[in-house]
ROMARLO-916962 format. One record per residue (C-alpha): residue number from 1; x, y, z; chain. Coordinates in pm, whole numbers. Each point is the difference from the previous one (the first is absolute). Example, Ala and Ser with C-alpha at 12.3 -4.5 7.8 and 13.67 -1.06 7.14 Angstrom:
[1 [1230 -450 780] 'A']
[2 [137 344 -66] 'A']
***
This chain:
[1 [13940 -4190 29566] 'A']
[2 [-7 -105 -333] 'A']
[3 [-78 -335 99] 'A']
[4 [-363 178 149] 'A']
[5 [17 258 -349] 'A']
[6 [20 -321 -226] 'A']
[7 [-258 -213 190] 'A']
[8 [-250 319 -10] 'A']
[9 [44 -10 -348] 'A']
[10 [-86 -391 -31] 'A']
[11 [-233 113 232] 'A']
[12 [-192 217 -235] 'A']
[13 [41 -147 -320] 'A']
[14 [-158 -359 145] 'A']
[15 [-280 277 157] 'A']
[16 [-54 161 -352] 'A']
[17 [18 -397 -259] 'A']
[18 [-266 -121 327] 'A']
[19 [-172 322 -111] 'A']
[20 [4 -89 -345] 'A']
[21 [-55 -353 26] 'A']
[22 [-306 85 292] 'A']
[23 [-148 290 -344] 'A']
[24 [69 -263 -272] 'A']
[25 [-200 -276 222] 'A']
[26 [-269 253 72] 'A']
[27 [-111 65 -394] 'A']
[28 [-95 -364 -23] 'A']
[29 [-200 -50 328] 'A']
[30 [-151 415 -118] 'A']
[31 [-89 -166 -333] 'A']
[32 [-196 -310 170] 'A']
[33 [-136 260 295] 'A']
[34 [-100 163 -281] 'A']
[35 [-202 -237 -240] 'A']
[36 [-138 -188 261] 'A']
[37 [-224 282 95] 'A']
[38 [-52 162 -303] 'A']
[39 [-148 -363 -65] 'A']
[40 [-145 8 324] 'A']
[41 [-156 349 -89] 'A']
[42 [-140 -89 -347] 'A']
[43 [-182 -281 44] 'A']
[44 [-424 2 -33] 'A']
[45 [-87 -22 374] 'A']
[46 [-181 207 284] 'A']
[47 [289 242 176] 'A']
[48 [240 -12 -294] 'A']
[49 [120 371 -146] 'A']
[50 [-159 -160 -363] 'A']
[51 [-383 -103 137] 'A']
[52 [58 269 157] 'A']
[53 [-28 217 -311] 'A']
[54 [-149 -222 -216] 'A']
[55 [-327 -59 184] 'A']
[56 [-66 433 -13] 'A']
[57 [327 167 -218] 'A']
[58 [88 290 115] 'A']
[59 [70 185 -289] 'A']
[60 [-265 209 -114] 'A']
[61 [-43 -88 -331] 'A']
[62 [-179 172 -356] 'A']
[63 [-58 -87 -325] 'A']
[64 [-99 316 -208] 'A']
[65 [-195 26 -307] 'A']
[66 [107 108 -379] 'A']
[67 [-351 -4 -218] 'A']
[68 [128 16 -340] 'A']
[69 [-279 251 -143] 'A']
[70 [-92 -20 -358] 'A']
[71 [-2 278 -182] 'A']
[72 [-125 -148 -418] 'A']
[73 [-310 -275 155] 'A']
[74 [-232 99 -346] 'A']
[75 [326 15 -249] 'A']
[76 [77 -355 116] 'A']
[77 [-325 -123 -15] 'A']
[78 [-71 122 -302] 'A']
[79 [333 43 -179] 'A']
[80 [129 -300 246] 'A']
[81 [295 241 57] 'A']
[82 [327 48 181] 'A']
[83 [-140 7 376] 'A']
[84 [109 326 172] 'A']
[85 [27 -46 354] 'A']
[86 [164 299 275] 'A']
[87 [67 -133 364] 'A']
[88 [-161 223 260] 'A']
[89 [121 -182 396] 'A']
[90 [60 -40 237] 'A']
[91 [-306 -72 198] 'A']
[92 [110 -173 298] 'A']
[93 [-163 -279 168] 'A']
[94 [197 -149 375] 'A']
[95 [-37 -387 -3] 'A']
[96 [94 -262 219] 'A']
[97 [-89 62 315] 'A']
[98 [-168 -271 132] 'A']
[99 [153 -244 247] 'A']
[100 [-15 -322 -237] 'A']
[101 [-312 -206 203] 'A']
[102 [-53 -346 5] 'A']
[103 [344 -152 112] 'A']
[104 [14 -347 38] 'A']
[105 [334 -182 127] 'A']
[106 [91 -370 -140] 'A']
[107 [231 -154 262] 'A']
[108 [86 -295 -195] 'A']
[109 [109 129 -360] 'A']
[110 [96 338 126] 'A']
[111 [-252 260 -210] 'A']
[112 [-231 283 53] 'A']
[113 [-269 20 -162] 'A']
[114 [-216 412 13] 'A']
[115 [-203 202 -242] 'A']
[116 [97 363 -7] 'A']
[117 [-307 249 -76] 'A']
[118 [-8 250 -258] 'A']
[119 [-122 396 116] 'A']
[120 [137 339 -199] 'A']
[121 [-86 340 148] 'A']
[122 [1 280 -203] 'A']
[123 [343 261 95] 'A']
[124 [-80 305 -117] 'A']
[125 [298 176 36] 'A']
[126 [165 -182 -205] 'A']
[127 [-178 15 -252] 'A']
[128 [-47 218 -324] 'A']
[129 [-373 -53 37] 'A']
[130 [-340 -66 163] 'A']
[131 [-138 -391 -58] 'A']
[132 [-242 222 -191] 'A']
[133 [212 103 -239] 'A']
[134 [-107 -172 -347] 'A']
[135 [227 -194 -304] 'A']
[136 [-134 -93 -368] 'A']
[137 [89 -385 10] 'A']
[138 [-51 -322 -215] 'A']
[139 [-350 -125 84] 'A']
[140 [75 -290 176] 'A']
[141 [-263 -218 -23] 'A']
[142 [-58 74 -371] 'A']
[143 [369 -75 -82] 'A']
[144 [-36 -292 152] 'A']
[145 [-346 -149 -123] 'A']
[146 [169 -157 -326] 'A']
[147 [268 -125 202] 'A']
[148 [-180 -237 218] 'A']
[149 [-277 -39 -202] 'A']
[150 [130 -135 -369] 'A']
[151 [-329 -107 -143] 'A']
[152 [-141 216 -296] 'A']
[153 [-366 -48 77] 'A']
[154 [136 98 433] 'A']
[155 [151 322 -176] 'A']
[156 [-279 89 -190] 'A']
[157 [-242 -18 337] 'A']
[158 [225 160 167] 'A']
[159 [103 272 -257] 'A']
[160 [-439 86 54] 'A']
[161 [79 34 373] 'A']
[162 [277 206 -27] 'A']
[163 [-151 242 -268] 'A']
[164 [-354 30 238] 'A']
[165 [280 60 296] 'A']
[166 [141 284 -199] 'A']
[167 [389 -126 66] 'A']
[168 [242 76 -210] 'A']
[169 [364 -87 1] 'A']
[170 [90 288 162] 'A']
[171 [-167 92 378] 'A']
[172 [54 239 261] 'A']
[173 [38 -114 347] 'A']
[174 [145 124 323] 'A']
[175 [301 -102 169] 'A']
[176 [-181 -147 218] 'A']
[177 [-266 -221 -217] 'A']
[178 [287 -52 -241] 'A']
[179 [189 -131 315] 'A']
[180 [-221 -213 235] 'A']
[181 [-293 -78 -218] 'A']
[182 [-341 155 -156] 'A']
[183 [-338 -167 -160] 'A']
[184 [36 26 -343] 'A']
[185 [-298 51 -190] 'A']
[186 [90 -238 -288] 'A']
[187 [36 -290 232] 'A']
[188 [-260 108 209] 'A']
[189 [-303 -75 -286] 'A']
[190 [165 -362 -13] 'A']
[191 [-297 -198 18] 'A']
[192 [167 -332 218] 'A']
[193 [183 67 316] 'A']
[194 [319 182 7] 'A']
[195 [306 251 138] 'A']
[196 [-114 290 -87] 'A']
[197 [222 149 209] 'A']
[198 [365 148 -201] 'A']
[199 [307 147 71] 'A']
[200 [335 -48 -15] 'A']
[201 [59 -161 370] 'A']
[202 [-402 -91 62] 'A']
[203 [-8 -127 242] 'A']
[204 [305 39 289] 'A']
[205 [-122 233 274] 'A']
[206 [-133 -222 246] 'A']
[207 [167 -300 -245] 'A']
[208 [279 -223 166] 'A']
[209 [340 -62 -194] 'A']
[210 [-2 -419 54] 'A']
[211 [-8 -311 190] 'A']
[212 [383 39 -9] 'A']
[213 [199 -309 173] 'A']
[214 [357 106 36] 'A']
[215 [325 -200 174] 'A']
[216 [76 166 330] 'A']
[217 [348 -80 -55] 'A']
[218 [0 -167 373] 'A']
[219 [151 -379 -168] 'A']
[220 [238 150 -243] 'A']
[221 [33 395 -66] 'A']
[222 [56 19 -366] 'A']
[223 [-329 -150 -24] 'A']
[224 [-181 342 104] 'A']
[225 [-266 37 -329] 'A']
[226 [-334 -60 -88] 'A']
[227 [-107 -395 -114] 'A']
[228 [-336 78 -74] 'A']
[229 [-310 217 -73] 'A']
[230 [-380 13 -32] 'A']
[231 [-154 278 -202] 'A']
[232 [-331 -197 -155] 'A']
[233 [-54 121 -322] 'A']
[234 [314 137 -6] 'A']
[235 [210 -316 112] 'A']
[236 [256 -7 -226] 'A']
[237 [-26 -447 -56] 'A']
[238 [-100 19 -328] 'A']
[239 [318 96 -160] 'A']
[240 [236 -283 -115] 'A']
[241 [329 -83 156] 'A']
[242 [228 261 219] 'A']
[243 [-275 300 -105] 'A']
[244 [-158 -125 279] 'A']
[245 [201 1 228] 'A']
[246 [13 193 306] 'A']
[247 [409 131 57] 'A']
[248 [162 253 241] 'A']
[249 [-157 170 310] 'A']
[250 [-215 299 3] 'A']
[251 [316 250 -14] 'A']
[252 [-19 123 281] 'A']
[253 [291 -207 120] 'A']
[254 [212 -268 -153] 'A']
[255 [234 -277 151] 'A']
[256 [292 169 221] 'A']
[257 [330 54 -155] 'A']
[258 [-67 96 -348] 'A']
[259 [294 -59 -236] 'A']
[260 [23 247 -277] 'A']
[261 [-64 -224 -253] 'A']
[262 [-319 -146 127] 'A']
[263 [-316 55 -165] 'A']
[264 [-306 33 215] 'A']
[265 [-299 -122 -85] 'A']
[266 [-321 149 120] 'A']
[267 [-365 -42 -70] 'A']
[268 [-253 268 -139] 'A']
[269 [-357 -12 20] 'A']
[270 [-43 291 -188] 'A']
[271 [196 -183 -325] 'A']
[272 [-163 -370 115] 'A']
[273 [342 -102 -57] 'A']
[274 [342 -68 221] 'A']
[275 [316 219 -157] 'A']
[276 [305 113 108] 'A']
[277 [277 302 49] 'A']
[278 [400 -26 -23] 'A']
[279 [256 181 179] 'A']
[280 [35 381 -126] 'A']
[281 [222 193 157] 'A']
[282 [51 -5 397] 'A']
[283 [-113 402 150] 'A']
[284 [-55 104 379] 'A']
[285 [-328 11 114] 'A']
[286 [-8 303 315] 'A']
[287 [339 -144 94] 'A']
[288 [-137 -356 -51] 'A']
[289 [262 -205 -304] 'A']
[290 [-260 -155 -217] 'A']
[291 [-27 -157 -339] 'A']
[292 [-188 69 -247] 'A']
[293 [-153 -262 -265] 'A']
[294 [-186 160 -245] 'A']
[295 [-262 -228 -277] 'A']
[296 [160 -89 -259] 'A']
[297 [-48 110 -394] 'A']
[298 [-56 -417 -58] 'A']
[299 [-283 -35 264] 'A']
[300 [-241 136 -243] 'A']
[301 [226 -197 -315] 'A']
[302 [-180 -179 -310] 'A']
[303 [-2 -373 67] 'A']
[304 [232 16 -252] 'A']
[305 [225 115 199] 'A']
[306 [-116 -73 301] 'A']
[307 [-159 -354 39] 'A']
[308 [-163 92 364] 'A']
[309 [-227 237 -212] 'A']
[310 [-203 -320 -205] 'A']
[311 [-276 33 133] 'A']
[312 [-53 363 -6] 'A']
[313 [-18 2 -361] 'A']
[314 [-354 -125 -105] 'A']
[315 [-49 210 -293] 'A']
[316 [155 -96 -281] 'A']
[317 [-125 309 -216] 'A']
[318 [87 265 286] 'A']
[319 [363 -125 86] 'A']
[320 [105 -25 -332] 'A']
[321 [73 -401 17] 'A']
[322 [128 29 370] 'A']
[323 [208 273 -120] 'A']
[324 [-95 299 151] 'A']
[325 [132 105 363] 'A']
[326 [-75 255 270] 'A']
[327 [-401 -131 68] 'A']
[328 [-64 -345 193] 'A']
[329 [-351 -95 -75] 'A']
[330 [-172 -76 334] 'A']
[331 [-369 -61 -132] 'A']
[332 [12 -379 157] 'A']
[333 [35 186 354] 'A']
[334 [-274 289 -44] 'A']
[335 [-276 -224 -149] 'A']
[336 [52 28 -351] 'A']
[337 [-27 381 -39] 'A']
[338 [324 111 -209] 'A']
[339 [184 138 244] 'A']
[340 [399 26 -98] 'A']
[341 [236 135 224] 'A']
[342 [316 110 -29] 'A']
[343 [288 313 149] 'A']
[344 [-142 346 -45] 'A']
[345 [-19 212 -295] 'A']
[346 [156 -343 -151] 'A']
[347 [314 -13 106] 'A']
[348 [235 -223 -140] 'A']
[349 [-289 -187 -258] 'A']
[350 [39 -25 -361] 'A']
[351 [-106 288 -259] 'A']
[352 [-356 -168 -93] 'A']
[353 [-102 89 284] 'A']
[354 [42 333 99] 'A']
[355 [-43 49 -381] 'A']
[356 [-366 90 -27] 'A']
[357 [27 159 297] 'A']
[358 [157 439 36] 'A']
[359 [92 163 339] 'A']
[360 [204 -230 173] 'A']
[361 [301 61 109] 'A']
[362 [170 -350 203] 'A']
[363 [266 149 187] 'A']
[364 [233 -288 214] 'A']
[365 [32 186 276] 'A']
[366 [-359 77 65] 'A']
[367 [-167 -285 -108] 'A']
[368 [227 -292 68] 'A']
[369 [-115 -262 348] 'A']
[370 [248 -46 238] 'A']
[371 [72 -82 397] 'A']
[372 [257 33 225] 'A']
[373 [117 -236 232] 'A']
[374 [223 49 272] 'A']
[375 [180 -323 -27] 'A']
[376 [121 -112 325] 'A']
[377 [-386 -99 145] 'A']
[378 [-156 -9 -381] 'A']
[379 [-290 270 82] 'A']
[380 [-104 226 -238] 'A']
[381 [16 306 131] 'A']
[382 [-130 222 -339] 'A']
[383 [-160 -77 -275] 'A']
[384 [-148 157 -355] 'A']
[385 [-260 -238 -201] 'A']
[386 [-92 150 -321] 'A']
[387 [-260 -139 -210] 'A']
[388 [-243 107 -289] 'A']
[389 [-309 -178 -89] 'A']
[390 [-93 -44 -342] 'A']
[391 [-319 -110 -192] 'A']
[392 [0 -142 -324] 'A']
[393 [-246 163 -213] 'A']
[394 [-93 -207 -397] 'A']
[395 [-183 102 -277] 'A']
[396 [-318 -204 43] 'A']
[397 [-275 0 -365] 'A']
[398 [-294 -61 292] 'A']
[399 [48 271 190] 'A']
[400 [-82 387 -134] 'A']
[401 [259 134 238] 'A']
[402 [309 -209 -114] 'A']
[403 [-83 -84 -354] 'A']
[404 [240 316 -96] 'A']
[405 [303 -94 144] 'A']
[406 [240 -118 -273] 'A']
[407 [252 -146 258] 'A']
[408 [95 -141 325] 'A']
[409 [73 230 331] 'A']
[410 [133 -133 307] 'A']
[411 [-140 346 162] 'A']
[412 [154 167 264] 'A']
[413 [-221 12 325] 'A']
[414 [204 156 299] 'A']
[415 [272 -39 133] 'A']
[416 [129 -68 381] 'A']
[417 [274 10 233] 'A']
[418 [-27 -160 366] 'A']
[419 [237 114 226] 'A']
[420 [131 -55 324] 'A']
[421 [319 139 171] 'A']
[422 [142 -92 377] 'A']
[423 [-101 326 186] 'A']
[424 [327 162 255] 'A']
[425 [-134 -112 277] 'A']
[426 [-35 -364 -79] 'A']
[427 [393 44 -210] 'A']
[428 [104 99 371] 'A']
[429 [-79 -231 141] 'A']
[430 [85 -219 -273] 'A']
[431 [337 69 43] 'A']
[432 [-49 -6 387] 'A']
[433 [-43 -350 -20] 'A']
[434 [123 -131 -323] 'A']
[435 [247 165 -182] 'A']
[436 [155 202 306] 'A']
[437 [118 -310 183] 'A']
[438 [94 -168 -323] 'A']
[439 [236 293 -25] 'A']
[440 [80 77 399] 'A']
[441 [79 -350 -54] 'A']
[442 [263 3 -285] 'A']
[443 [110 339 114] 'A']
[444 [95 -222 345] 'A']
[445 [190 -322 -201] 'A']
[446 [171 303 -246] 'A']
[447 [177 207 348] 'A']
[448 [59 -361 139] 'A']
[449 [163 -79 -290] 'A']
[450 [135 303 -153] 'A']
[451 [166 111 411] 'A']
[452 [166 -394 32] 'A']
[453 [173 21 -269] 'A']
[454 [128 328 -16] 'A']
[455 [116 -95 388] 'A']
[456 [160 -340 -128] 'A']
[457 [157 217 -283] 'A']
[458 [135 265 254] 'A']
[459 [124 -182 273] 'A']
[460 [190 -240 -225] 'A']
[461 [178 278 -177] 'A']
[462 [69 149 337] 'A']
[463 [146 -391 159] 'A']
[464 [225 -15 -362] 'A']
[465 [111 376 -19] 'A']
[466 [100 -74 461] 'A']
[467 [170 -301 -148] 'A']
[468 [170 139 -228] 'A']
[469 [156 280 193] 'A']
[470 [97 -214 284] 'A']
[471 [168 -226 -278] 'A']
[472 [185 312 -111] 'A']
[473 [130 57 323] 'A']
***
């Protein structure tokens, strides 16, 4: 009887040890299977999860606009006063709802080429007004004229056309005109062929972003990234050195198994450059653990602090010999127009940039850009891209509308917030197919390991107690 009992205890201990060992073995095997599955599903080829979401995103993406309505246009034009602005918005459009087109696979170098069609649909229920709401804003054509044409004689000719068209430093435009384009009266009088339609985002509807060429990740999953782009007149090839390098992805996804120490690089055609985000925090997004990566202040730092930005410092006077920060001159990819990009309300900008503008309230929570990335797959499940469009306007002695100015202004026109969040249905599907399975596998591993260890320890204690009792007899 004692022998049978001892045998039973030993057998139980052995079973516990086996379960513990099996649980320990299952852990690396499970991790290996998970890694293999994830690597397969994030490749950009037909049939994968990544490809389905990449061709046409199932997430609704909205672009909200806040317009800076100028409150004292006459004071500025006559007395060179500080510009008082009042933001009005949001005015919301649905964007990025069209599928990618002209998708071409190159199986020799494992790349995919495509274009992204552009379209915007106004969403009245998500807006404070209509597309016919009017705003007092900087006259885009008048402000750009002396910047593009610096010859004094040419400016005299332009001044006569500006006066004849009754144009001034500021103008009143509807939301639709300001964003998507209007026939400018001054440019319409120019006696040679030029584009006479002006708008912050003109042209946009019925155009396409690209052609882009990206690695598919088929041969090396860490190479899921944009490697080339062709944008016609907005091609980046004129910038020297690494200023014309297009690094990273389109921000929709990144190579899987994202670590907090990784710098996520992505390309944005809105600012004509590659940029990056750094880990900020861990958050829970609809039950899915994600890493929030935030665009750091250093991305808009002066070239003195961040040499990567040396290409965006082209005006030594405006930038105070490249020491100003918080704005990037992207005029070279906007056909020479004096366009500057910043974070909304000049967040993280030097005082000299925002000093001539009254009515701004920079706020880190409302005005920063972030990406919420699921670390196992590398998929971006939520994002907020926030940017401000500004126009440089300088005194011009030969142009009456600008001759009274005594200082330079980087005038904010509008700021945008482009957002997208995984829908509830897709979140549940993601949890069941990805995070759910991984959690279940981890749970099974831990249960087997835990039960095995407990059984082994319990039976060994019982066995030792039994032997001690028998020895006492």
